[in-house]
N, C-alpha and C positions, 0 to 999 in steps of 0.2 A: 504493500499500500503506499503511494507516494502522496505528498502534500506540497501546495503552493499556497503562500500566505499573501495577503495583501492589505495595505493600510490607505485611507483616503482622507482627504480634508474635509469632505461632506459625508458625515456618519450616516445621514439620511438614505445614501445610496445602498446602504445594507438594509434593505427592506425585505419584507416576506416575499414581494414580487420578484425581487433578484434572486432569492434562495429558490423559488420555483422554478424560474425559466433559465437561468445560467446554467452553464455546462463547459466541460472541457473536450477539446476533440485532439486526435492524435494527428499524425502527418497526412493521413488520408481524408480528414475531414469528418470523420465518423465520430459521434459523441460517446464518450465513456461513461459508464454507470458509475456513479459516486455520490458523495455527500458533501454539501457545503454548509458550513457552521459559522455562527458569529459569536466571537469571544470579546473579552474586554480589550484584547491586544489587537483585534482586526478579524479579517474574513480569512476563514480557513477552507481550502477545496482539497478534498481528499478525493484520489483517484486510484483506478487499481494497477497502476504501473508506476514505475520510477522515470519512465520516458519523459521527456519534455512535451508540453502541450500548449494548445491555444485555448485561452479562457474566453468564452463568449458571453456577454454580459448585455442585458437590457440597458439602453444609454438614451437619455433625453438630450435632444439637441435642439438649439432655438429654431433651425430651420427645417428640420426633419422629424419633429417629434419624437416619438420614441421607437428605436430599432436595436436591432441586436449586432453588436460590434465585437469583433475579436482582437485580442491582444497578438502580439507576435509570439512565436514559439518560446515559452519560458521554462527553463530548467528549474529544479528544486533548489532552494536557497535558505540558508538559516536566516537571512535578513528578508523581511517582508517587502514586497513590492508597492510602488505606489500606484493604485488603480488608474487614476486619471491619466497619468504619464504613460502607462503602458497601453491603454485604450488608444490614446493619441498616436502613441509610436507604432501600434498595429494597423491603424486607420491609413496612416501616411505611407507606411511600408507598403500595403496593398496598392495604393496609387503609384508609388514609384515602381513597383514590380509590372503594373499595367502599362506604365509609360514606356518602361524598356522593352515591353513585348509588342506594343501597339505600332504596328506599319514601320517597324525599324526606327522607331524613335522619331515619328512624324512631328512636326511642329503643332502645337497646341494653340497658339495665338497668344497674343500679348495680355488679354484680360486674364485668362485662365492662368498664364504662367505667372502672372503676378499675384494671383490668390494663392497659387501654389507656392511660391517663395515666401509668401508671408506666412503660410501655415507652417512652412520649415522654421521660420525664424521665430514663431510663437512656441513651437515645440521646443526649441534650444532655449528661449527664455523659461520656459517651465522646467526644463532641466537643471539650469543652472541658478535657478532662483529660490531654492527650497527652502532658504531662511526666511522668505516670506511666503509661508503657504498658501495664503489666501491669493496672493498674485500670482503664484505659480499654478495653482488650480484653474484661475481664470483663463491663464495663456494655454493650458491645456485643452480647456473647453472651447477656446477660439479657434486652435489648431484643429481639432476634430471638426468643427462646423465649416470652417474653410475647405477643409480637405474633402467632405462630404459633399459640398456644392461643386468642387471641381470633378470628383468621380461623377456625379449624376449629369452634369452638363456635357462632360466628355464622352461618357458611354452613349449619351443621347445623340450626340453629334455624330459618333462614328456609326451609330445604329442606322441613322438617316442618309448617312453617305453609302452604307451598304446596301440599303434599301434601292437606291438610286442607281447603283452599279448593277444590280440585279435585274432592274427595270429596262437596262439598255437592251438585253437580249429579248425581253417580253415586255409589252406595255404595262402588263399587270402582272402582280404575283399569282401564283397558283394556290396560296394558302388558303384553306377554309377557315372561315369566321363563323362561329355558330353560337346557339343558345339551346339550353336544356328546357324541354317542354314537358313537365310531368302530366299536365291535364290542360284542356283549353280553357282560358279564363272568358269570363262573360263579356268583357271590353273587347268588341270587334275591332275598334279603332286601333286600341293599344296593339293588338296582334299584327295589325296591317303595319304599324311602324315598326316593330320588331323584326316582321320578315323581310322589310324593306332593308334592314340595317345588317342583315346576315346572309350568308350563301350556304348554310347548313344548319339543320335541326338535330339536336339530340333528342330522342324518343327513350326514356327508361323504362324497364319492367320491374315494378315494385313487387316483389315477391309476395310480401303482405297483403297487398291488393289483389294480386292477380290468384292468389291461392289461399284465402282465407281459412279452408279446411284441408287437411292432409288428402292429397291425391285428387282434389277436385279444384277447377280453374274457371275463372272469368275474366275475359279480355275486352270488355265493352269500352272502358274507358280509353284503352290502348288503341282498340280500333278507332274509336271517334277521332282521337288526336292524330292517328297516323292518316286518316281520310282527309283531315284537314292539310296536314304536311304536304301530301302528294299533290295538291292542288297548287302548292307553291313552286316556284322555280329554284328548288334548294336540293342539296344532298340531304340523305337521311342516315344517321347514325343510329343503330338501335343498341341499347343498353345504357348503362351496365345492367347485365341480367342478375348477377350476385353481388350483394353488398352485407357483410355482416355487421349491421348496425341497426337502428330503429325499423329499417325495411324488413326485417326478419318477421315471419307470422309468428303469432303467439304460439300455435300449437308446436313449433319446430324445438321450443324449449324443454319439452318432455325428452328430448333426446340429448340434452345438455352433455350427458355422461356416457352417451351412446353413438360414438362417431360414425360408426360402420352404417346406422340406420339413417342418421342425418345426411351422410354421404348419398345414400340411396335415392332419399326423397329429393336432394339438391339436383342430382342427375336427371331425374324424372322430370323436375320442372324445366330444367334447362333444355332438354329434348324437346319438350311440349312446345316451348317459346320459340326455338330454332325451327322446328317443324312447321308451325304456323306462319311464322313470318319469312321465311327463306325466300328469297328473290325481291322482298319488300323492302330492304334497306341495303345501303351501299357499303356499309362496314357494321360489325359487331364490337362493342365493348363488353368483353368476357365478363370481367369482375372489375370492381373499384375498391381501393383502400384496404384489401385483405392484410396487407403488411402492418397495418395500424392496429389489427385484432379486432375484437368486438366483445360482446357480452357472452358469447359462447367459450367455455372452457376447454379449448382446444388447444394442443400444443403448436408450436411453431412449424413443426414438421408436418402435422396434420393440414395446417392452413396452407402450406405450401402444397400439399397433395390435392386439396379442394381447388386451388388456383388451376393446377394441371388438369384435373378432371373437368373443369368448366370448357377448357379450350378443348380438350380431347372429345367432349360430347358435340361441340360445335362442329367440329371437323367431321366426324362421323356421318353428319347430316348435310352439311354445307363445306364443300371442299374449295369453293370459289371465293367467296366474300371474305375481304380482310378482317381479320381478328387483332383487336388491341385489348391490351390490360392496362390498367392505370394504378397508380400508386399515390397514396396520401403523405403528406409531410415528407416531401423528397429529402430535404436535409436531415431527416432522422432524429429530430429534436426530442422526440419521445423516449429515445434510447437511453437518455440520461437519467430517467426515473424509472426504468424497468429493465430486466434481463432480457437481452435479444441476443441471437446468434447473428442474425442477417439484418445488415443495414438496408434501407429501401433498394439502393442500386445494387446491392448484390442479390437480393431478392429477385430482382429483374434480371440480372445477368444470368443467375441460375435457369430461369425460364428461357430466356433467350438461347442459351447454350444446348437447352434439352431438345431443340428442335421438334417442337410439337407443333408448329403451326401459326405461331405468333408473327404477324405482320408489322406491328408497331406498338410503340410503349407510350403511356400517357403519364403526366405528373400532374398534381392538383396543387395550386398555389391558394391556399386560404391562408389569408395574411390577417392577423387579428390578435385578439387578447385571449380567446377560449382555450381551453386545454386542447381542442381538436385543431387549433390554428397553428401555424408557424408565425414566429415573430416576424415582423416585417424587416426586410433587408435593403441595402442601398441598391442600386442599379449594377454596381459591378458584381456583388455577391450573386445577383440573380442571373446575370450573364455568365459567371463562372458556373453556376448550378446547370445551365443549360448546356455549356461546353461539356461538363463531366458527364451528362447523360446522354451526349450525342457519341460518346465513345462505346455506347453498345451498339452503333452500327446500324440501328433501326429508326424509321422515321418516328419522330416526336410529335405527340399531342399536348398541348398545355391546356389545362382547366383552370379558371379563375374563379374565384368567390371572396369578394372585398366589399367590406361596408363602404357605402357611397351615398352622396347626399340625394336628398329625395326632391329638391328643387333648388334652382339657382339662389343663391343667398341664404341657404339654409343647410347647416351643418346637423346631418342628420343623426350622429353618434357622439356626443360630446365628448364621452370618455375615450374615443378612439385616438390613437397616435400613430402616426406614419402616413400612410398612403392619404388619409383625409384631412391633415392639418395644413393650413396656408403657409407657405414659404416665407422666409424673411424677405424684406424689401430691399431689393438689388436690381437697379436698372439693367444692369449688365448680365443678368442671369437668365439663360435659356428657360429655365424651368419656373421663372418668376411669373405668377398670374394673378388676378384679382381672387382674394379670398373666397369670394362668392362662388367661382367656378373651379377652385384648386380641385377638388376630388375629380371632376369631370377631365380637366387636363391631365392631371397625374397619371389617371388610369389610361388615357390616350397614349401619354408617352411610355407607360409600361408596356402596352400592347405593341407599340413600334418596336421597342427593344426586343420584344419576342419574334415578332414576325420577319426581322431582319435576320434571324438565324436561319440559313438554308435548310437545317435539319428539321425545323419546325414544319409540320405539315398542316396543322390545324390549331386554331386557339377558341376555346370553348367556354362561354359564361355558364357556369354550373348552377344557377339559381335563377328562376324566373321571378318569384315575387318575394317581398320582404318577409311575408308571413309563411312561407313554404317550409322553413327550417328554424326552430327556435334556438339552436346552436350557433346560427349565423344570421342574427338579426341585422335587418337593413342591408343584405348583400344580394338583393335582387335586382332585377332589370326594372320591375313595376313596383310601386309603392303598396302600402296598405290598401288604398283605394283602388288599386288596379290601374293607376296612371303611369304611363312610361317616365322613367326618371333621365337626368341628363346624359347618365353613362350610354344611353341608346344612342344619343346624338355622337358620343365618341365613336361607337362602333360604325354608326353610318359614315363618319367622316373618314375612319381608317378604310373601309370598303371602298368607298368612291375614290379615295385617293391612290391606294396601293393595291387592291384585290380585285379580283374578278367576280 
């Protein structure tokens, strides 16, 4: 068991929230299961190895709200590290690494270079000014904020340049932009707006609703939804078919300790769905979020077996339609608080190598504060995540589920930090927008960052309405009254500007 210790000028940072969401990763970026405790002498992070590690901590920035920031790789030391200094050093180091890798050191422009230089000077002042802790603390904070500004502006600029380069061979990108449609809402005009903003629709199969009793099936709602979708000029993605969450029927809990019986019922249900809808969808999502587990008390090995079973059943009935499998919390944040053998990307790699007929991989970006969310990251961390998953050499589908404003000038989720907070006022900032439209603009920028990646074949919004999922409040495209939210405008703008 190894230990890294920290001190800070701001003791309020050692909050319950930090203890709940902070973690240490190794060189591969996979969280280690460990404990974090606060003592009179500082913060102590216990990890299962004596190897050096990166400490990832929720951090509040004036311009970016609360996001997760890593330190550089820290070795064990008898002396505690100064938390704000290490976070500032880690943030600047990531930017410097990106600058060295980026287009062979391409010029970043005078404005960004000035911010970058100031960030370095402020970090140096923090390192050399420890005799005045308050000033050193503020200097570190300034360095973090400046560095984050440069990171986001530079990543966005590079993404837009890559999009334009890709469009030189084709007028528009072939990337799909879609929305999940569990049921048809009553507001026809709202659906017309959404259908005009996307070029694909995801139609899930809710096991709980499709099979309320064991071995019996009803697909009225799915048939009605598919009937409407087929009238639109869009691609149809069917699934996920299996999710081990609130979509499970009540009766399956009878088999909580009987994996074989559960497995049999699940395969029967998958076969029923695929047989009924074969030829009516352009792609299948076999399962979603199995890596995160669920209420069933199955082992990790058994859950992997279920993921394989779903794909194999699909392939027995439908050998032609592409099959995807999606993963929740792709950074693996949850591994810090539970024992897991496989990180999300390792789970995906195992299935890809098994050659069972998977044609693509999906990752779900649910950025927020709930335990089922990943804490927000800056654009560089999101870009690196996509690059890491691209190493699986399979087409990538990215699902988004983000709290967003209900109307212009209305911050719909006051406690949310990150995507939804307005930026600092800076006339030279690319990401600077009016606070009333920040959430809409920020999400637009995030989608640009994602579609710029050639490996990404689709970007899907994973929640239609604010009241669809109590664990993801106000993350829908429609507000509680069924009216389109500003994020729909972002999707329409993205499609009209860059997609077919």
